[in-house]
N, C-alpha and C positions, 0 to 999 in steps of 0.2 A: 237345714243347717248342718254342716259337718263339724262335729264337736272337736274332732281332731285337728281342725284347722283354726279354731276359734282363738282369736288374739295371736295369730301366727304360731299356733301350737303351744304357746306358753302355758295355757290352762292344763293340758294333759302332762306337760313337762313338770310343772309344779306339783301336780297330784301324784306322779310317779316318784318324784324326790321325796315328798312327804310320806308315802307309804314305805319307801325304802328305809327312811330314817326310823319310822316306827317299828318296822321288822328287825332292824339292827337293835333297837332298844328291847324288844321282846326277847331276842336271842341272847342278850347280855345277862349272864348268871348273877351279876350284882344287883338286879333289879327284881322286885317282887313279881312272881309269874303270873298271878291273877290281877295285877293292877291294870286298870282301863287305860287305854291310849286313845288319843282323839286327834284327827286331822280335820280342822275347820277351814273351809274355803269361803272367802268373801269376795264377790265380784260387784264392783261398783261401776255404774254407767253414768257418764257425764256428757250429755248432748250439748252442742253449741247452740247459738241462737237460731240458726236456720234449720235445726234439727236433722241435718243431712251428714254431719260428722259426729262420731261419738268416741270419746275417750273411755277406754277400759282400764280398770285397775283391779289386778288380781292379787289377793293377799291370802297366804296360807299360814295358818298358826297351828302348831304342833304341840300337844300336851303329852309329854312322855312320862314314864314312871321314873322317879328319882333313883339314883345309884345309892345303894345302902352304904352307910358309913363303914369304915374298917377301923379295926384296932390293932395297934402293934405295941410291944415293949421294946424300947431302945435304951442304950446307955450312952452316955457322953463321956469323952475321954480326950486325950491329948495324943497327937502324933509325935514322932521324934523330934519335930521342930518346935513343939509346944503349942501347935495350933489346934483348936478344938475340933474334934471329929465325932460322929455318931457310929455306934456299933448296934447291929441287930442282937437281940439278947440270944438267939439260938446260934449265932455265929461267934461271938466274942464274949468272954467273961470279963468284967471290969477288972482292970489292974493287970491283965495279961497282955503280952505283946504278941502279935501274929508272927510266926516264924517266916511264913511266905513273904512278908513285907520287910524283913530285915535285909540290909545290904549283905551280899555275899552268903546268904543262907538259903 
């Protein structure tokens, strides 16, 4: 049997896609470096009554490392129209107006 042609090549395709997704998760600096990742492949065979035709179901399950939560400090204020806006704490001090955002300034 040529595994590359199994289920019209879909088995190999799903394995490649799963591995790619896991590698992207490993490369993500927001995930724990030593966390285990897992690619599980389930192949189900369902023959018909005469046993000459088989339906193949391929399922892949990917367990990736979770992305670590992040924390930020933000301020809430109002723009010149009185609408609420958020400001990053390192960018805007509460109560101050940004000169770049003023008309004509």
